[in-house]
N, C-alpha and C positions, 0 to 999 in steps of 0.2 A: 614502559607501560606493560603490565602482565600480559601473557598469552593465555586467555580462559580456556577451560575444558568444560565439556557437557556431556550429559548420557541422556539418551532419548528415555522417556517414561512411557512404556507401552500400555495402550488401553488406558488412558488416563480420563478422557472425556466420557462422563456418565450421561449420554444422550437419552432422554425419556423415549419410550415407546410412542410411535405416531409422530415423532419429530424427524424431519430429513433436512440435509443441507449437503448436497453433493458438491457444491461449491463454497468454500469459506473465503470470503473477499475481504473482511477486516476483522481485526483483533487488537484489543486494548485492554490495559488493566487500570483500575481505578486506584483511590488513595488506600483502600483496604486490601490491594491485591487481588481483588476479584477480576475475572477474565469477562471481557464482553465480547460476543462474537456475532458477526454480521454475516448471515447466509443468503443464497438464493435457493429457488425451490423450496416453497414455503418461507418467503423473504421475511425475516424478523430479527431480533436482537435476543439473543441467548445470554444467560448470566451463570458464571461458575465460580465456585469457591477455589482455592489454590489446589486442594485435593482432587478437583473434578466433579465434586458434588454439584448436582444441577440446583440453582436457586430460584429461577424463572424466567420468563420471557415477555416481551412486549414487542409492539409494532406490527402486530398481525394485521393484514389488509391495508397496509398504510403506504407500503413500498412497491416499486416495480419489480419485475424479475432481474433487471439490470441494477441491482444495488452494487456499490463499488467500494466505499472506503468508511472506516469507522475511526474516530479519534476521540479520547476522553482528555478534556481540559484540567489544569491543576486544581479546579474547584468541583470537579467530577461531573460537569456537564458533558453530554455526549453528542458529536457532530456525526451526522449521516451524510455522506455523499450518494445522492440517487442519480447515477448517470442517465437512466432512462427516463427520469422526470425532469432532467435539466435543472435540480436544485441542490442546494445544501441545507440541510435541517439542523437546528440546534434543540435538544431534549433535556430535561431533568434525567437523573439516573432512573427514575421510575417511568420514563416515556412520556412526560408531558411536553408538548411543543412550546419552545419558547421564541423561536426565530426562525425565518425562512429566508436564505439568500438566492436570488434569481426568479424567474417567473416560470411556475409549473408549466411544461410542455412546450416552451417557447425557446428555440436554439438561436444564438447570434450568427450572422451571417459572415462565414469564413470560407466559402465556396465548397464546404464539405459536403459529399455526395456518396459516402460510405467507404472511402478508402483514404490512408494518410496522403496519398499522392494528390488528393483533389484539394487539400487545404491550400489556398494561395496567399493568405494572409491571417495574421492574427487578429482576433476580434474581442469584443467585450463578453462579459460573463453571460451564460455559459454556452457551451457546445460539446455535451458529453463529458462533464467533468469527472474528475477520478479521486482526488484525496484531498486532505485539508491537514494543516498543521498550525498549532497555537504557538506564537512567539512568548518570549519572557515578557515582553512589553504588554502581552493581551492581544496584539494584532493578530488577524487570521489571514493564512496564505492557502490558496486553494488552486492545485494544479488542474488546468483544464486541457485535457490531451487528446482524447479519441476524435474529437471534431474540431479542435482547437490546437493552438500550439503557444499556449501561454500560463504564465502564472500571475494570479490576481491577488493584491493585497487590500484586506477590509479591516476596517476599525473593529473593536470588540463588539461595538454596536451594530455592525454590518454596514456602515457606509465604505463605499468603495474609494480607496486611497491612491490605487494606481495599478497598472498592469504592465507586463513586459514580455516579450517573446515572439518569434516568427518562425514559421516553417525552414527547416534546413538543418545543416550540421555544423554550422559555425559557431563561434562563441554567442551565448545568449540565444541561440536557436533550438527549437526542439522538433524531434520527430518522435512523439508521444510523450508527453510530459505527465508520467504516470503516477509519481508520487512525490512527496513533498514533505520535508522536516526542517525544523530550526533547531540549530546547536545550542548548548548553554550559552555561549559568548554572542548568540543573535544573527551568526551566518545561517543564510537560506540555502538547503541543499534540495536539489531537484533530480529525481530519477528520469533522465531522459533515455527511456526504454530503449527504443529501437535504433538508437544511437550508441548503445553499448557504454554508457558513462553516467557520471553523477556530476552535475555542473553545481558551482557554488557562487553565492552571490551576498552582497550586502544586502541588509534590510530594505532598502529602497530598489534592489533589483540590478545594481552594477556588476558586472560580471568580474569574479576575482580569478577562478581557477577551476579545474576540473579533474576528476579522478578516473582513469581510463582502464584500470586493471579491474574492470567491472562487467558483467555479463547480462544483459536485458534486465535491469534493475526495476523492480516493481515498486518498492518503497523503502524508507529509511528512517530508522528510530535510534535516538541516543539513550544512553544512561547519565547518571548525574557526573560521571567522571569525564564524559565527552566522548566514550566510545561509540562508534556508529555500527549500527547493525542492519545488513543489507540482505533483502530477499531477491534471488535473482532466478529469473526464469529459464526454463529449459529451452535451447535453441537447437532447432533441428537442421538436418542438412538443407531442407527446403525453405529455411527462414534465413535468408541473406539480412547482413547488417547494413543500416542505411549509411554509416559511417566507415565501416571496415569492408563492406563487399561480401561476396558469398562465403558460406561457411564450408570448409572442407573436412569437418568432423562434427559427429553428434557430440552437443556438449549438455549434459544433464543438468537439471536446475540444482541451486545450491544456496548456502548462507555464508556469508562472510561478516566477520568482524574485524573493524579498522581502528587503528588509532585515529586521533584527531588530524594528523597529518597525511592519513590515507595509507599508512603501511599496514598491511595484513597481520592480524595477530591470530586469527583462526578462521577456517574455511572447510566446509565438509559438503557432501553429497555425491553420489556415485550412480553407476548405470543401472543397477538393480533399483528401479525408482519406487516399487512397492515395498521394498524392505524398511522396517523401521530405522528411522535416522537418516534415509535417503529421501528424496522429493521428486514429486510428479511435476507440480507447477507452483512453485511459493509465489503467493501473491501479497501477503502482508506478514509483518513481523513486529513483536513487541516484546519488551523486557520489564520484569516485575523489579521490586525493590530488593529483592533476593539475589537478582542476576539470572533468574531463570528466564528462558526464552519459550515463545509460543509463536508457530508458524501455521498460519492458514493457507490453504492450496485451493486452485481451481480445477480440481481433480477432474471433475465430470466434463466441464465444457474443453480442456486442453487435453485430456488422456483418455477417458472412458469413452466418451461421444466421437471420438476419433479413431476408437478401435487401438489406441495405443497400449492401454493398461486395462486389467480387469475391473468390473465393477466391484466395490467394497474396498479398494485401495484408499489407504489415509487421505484425509482432508484436513485434518488438525492434529498438529504434533506438540508435545511440551519436551523440553529439553532442560533439564536440571543442571546447574552450574556446580561443578565438582571442585571441591578444594577452596 
C-alpha cells in the first residue's frame, strides 16, 4: 500500500464574523464532501464546502459546552455525542432531531467521581460518552469513556445489542475509550487513549489484537481502501501513560496514517505546535473522497487555557493529498 503525502492548506476555514470555536471536537464529511464541524464555546455544527466557504450552521442552544463527537452516516444523517448531556443525538443534515440515545442528564453508575481512577466497573450507557461509529451493517458503536470504560453496540434504530469493556490495561479493558471506528471489513477499532493503543475487536466485541505504536489516540477514521487515520494527543512530561508508565520526554501531538495491518504509512507533527502542519491537541480527524484530511484540535482546553500556546493558534487544519 502506498505511503501518502500531504500539504497543509493555510487559512482554509472561512469562519464568519461573530463565530468562535476555540475547541474543534468533531469533524466529518458528507457524501458531497462538505465538512461538518462541531465546536465548543458557542457549541454548534458549522458546515463548509471543500474550498472553505461557509455554508451555514445549526444546533445553536441545543448542546452543552461539553460536546465531544460528530459522525456522518452513509445516508448523511449526523450523529452528535454530547458528553455533558450524557446522550447521543441523530439529526438530518439540516439539523432536525431524529433519535436520542440515553437519558439526558442521567449518568450510569460506574463509581466515577471525576477521575479515571475512580471507575471501578463498566456500566450501561452512558457516563460521559465520547464518540460514535456506524458499521457497514448499520449498527452503531459508541465509545463511553470519560466516566465509563465500555463500548456499546446499538441497532440502527437505537436498540442496545450489547456492551463490553472494564477499567484496566489488559485485553478488552480501557483507560478512556475515547474514539471508535469500524473498518470496511467490519472490525471495530477503539482508541484506548490513556493506554496508548488502539484495540481491535470483532463486531460482537471479541478481542482480536491491538496496535501499540500509538500515542494517546483520540479517534480513528478509515478510507475506502482500508487505511486508518489516527489523531494522537500531545503527551507531556506530567502525563504518565496508564500502560507504559511515566513519560521521559515531551511528545507533541501528531497524525498517523496506517495500513490495514497497522504498518505506519505516514506520520507527522513536531514541537513547534502552532506552526502550520503541526498540532497542539488533535481531537478528531476525517478523510474525504479525494483523500484530503481535516484535523480538529482542542486548542483552547489543552493549550491556551493552560498557558502552553498563545491564543489564536490553529484549531482546524486541512491537509490536501499530494500526488
